[in-house]
C-alpha positions in Angstrom: 0.7 -5.7 -11.3 1.8 -8.9 -9.6 0.9 -9.8 -6.0 2.1 -12.7 -3.9 -0.2 -15.5 -3.0 -0.2 -17.8 0.1 -0.5 -21.6 0.1 -4.3 -21.4 -0.4 -4.0 -19.1 -3.4 -5.3 -16.0 -1.6 -3.6 -12.7 -2.2 -0.9 -12.1 0.5 0.0 -8.5 -0.2 2.5 -8.5 2.8 4.7 -11.1 1.1 7.2 -10.6 -1.8 6.1 -12.7 -4.8 8.2 -15.9 -5.3 9.6 -16.2 -7.8 10.1 -12.5 -8.5 8.3 -11.3 -11.6 10.5 -10.4 -14.6 11.9 -6.8 -14.7 9.3 -4.5 -16.0 6.5 -6.2 -14.1 5.5 -4.1 -11.1 4.7 -5.8 -7.9 3.3 -4.4 -4.6 4.1 -5.3 -1.0 2.2 -3.8 1.9 3.0 -3.5 5.6 1.2 -2.0 8.6 3.2 0.5 10.5 1.3 0.9 13.7 -1.9 2.3 15.3 -2.7 5.6 17.0 -5.7 6.9 18.9 -7.6 9.6 17.0 -10.4 10.3 19.5 -12.3 8.6 22.3 -16.0 7.9 21.5 -18.8 6.6 23.8 -17.9 2.9 24.1 -15.4 2.9 21.2 -12.3 4.5 19.9 -11.6 6.0 16.6 -8.1 4.8 15.6 -5.8 5.3 12.7 -3.5 2.7 11.2 -0.7 3.6 8.7 -0.3 1.1 5.9 2.8 1.3 3.6 2.4 0.3 0.0 5.7 -0.3 -1.8 5.8 -0.7 -5.6 8.8 -2.5 -7.0 10.1 -3.9 -10.3 9.4 -1.1 -12.9 11.7 -1.0 -15.9 15.0 0.9 -15.6 13.8 3.5 -18.2 11.9 6.8 -18.1 8.8 4.9 -19.1 9.3 2.6 -16.0 9.5 5.6 -13.8 6.5 7.2 -15.4 4.6 3.9 -14.9 5.2 4.1 -11.1 4.4 7.8 -10.9 1.1 7.0 -12.7 0.3 4.1 -10.4 1.0 6.2 -7.3 -1.2 9.0 -8.5 -4.0 6.6 -9.2 -3.7 5.0 -5.7 -3.7 8.4 -4.0 -6.7 9.7 -6.0 -8.7 6.5 -5.2 -7.7 6.2 -1.5 -11.1 7.4 -0.3 -12.8 4.5 -2.1 -11.1 1.9 0.1 -14.0 0.4 2.1 -12.6 -2.8 3.6 -9.6 -4.2 5.4 -9.2 -7.9 6.4 -9.3 -7.2 10.1 -10.6 -3.6 10.6 -14.0 -1.9 10.4 -13.2 1.1 8.3 -15.0 4.4 8.5 -16.7 5.6 5.3 -14.0 7.2 3.2 -11.7 5.7 5.8 -8.4 5.9 3.9 -6.3 8.9 2.9 -2.8 9.4 1.5 -0.3 10.1 4.2 3.4 10.7 3.4 5.0 9.3 0.3 8.3 8.5 -1.2 9.3 9.7 -4.7 10.1 7.1 -7.3 13.7 6.0 -7.1 16.1 3.9 -9.1 17.9 0.9 -7.5 21.2 0.3 -9.3 21.7 -3.2 -7.8 18.4 -4.5 -9.3 18.2 -2.0 -12.2 14.6 -1.3 -11.4 12.5 1.7 -10.2 10.6 1.5 -6.9 8.3 3.9 -4.9 6.2 4.0 -1.8 3.1 5.6 -0.3 1.7 5.4 3.2 -2.1 5.5 3.7 -3.9 6.4 6.9 -6.8 4.0 7.5 -9.4 5.3 10.0 -11.4 2.7 11.8 -13.6 2.2 14.9 -12.6 -0.2 17.7 -15.2 -1.1 20.4 -13.9 -0.7 23.9 
């Protein structure tokens, strides 16, 4: 799987890789879709942030679709193992699959793509 990198060479998962990888090479792009209050704690808040993970670039074949289906299943199964985020203090087992999008075919690019949102639960001091 290909990920974009910034000027320093660090992974920048919110960017599209440039140049685009060749067809058949899956790449991921993430985006945060907002925070919500889960519950008020003494001196802190438990909050939830939805993070969308989009997978693009799979081959225009049944094997390409199967590759994305397998990657999504793997991401969903291992979501509870996410233990860090660049800017958030996650709760133990602080990620869980939220809503997803089935694998689709884009006729313009002749590739398959799919997406999954994950709910990250974290604590914010008040």
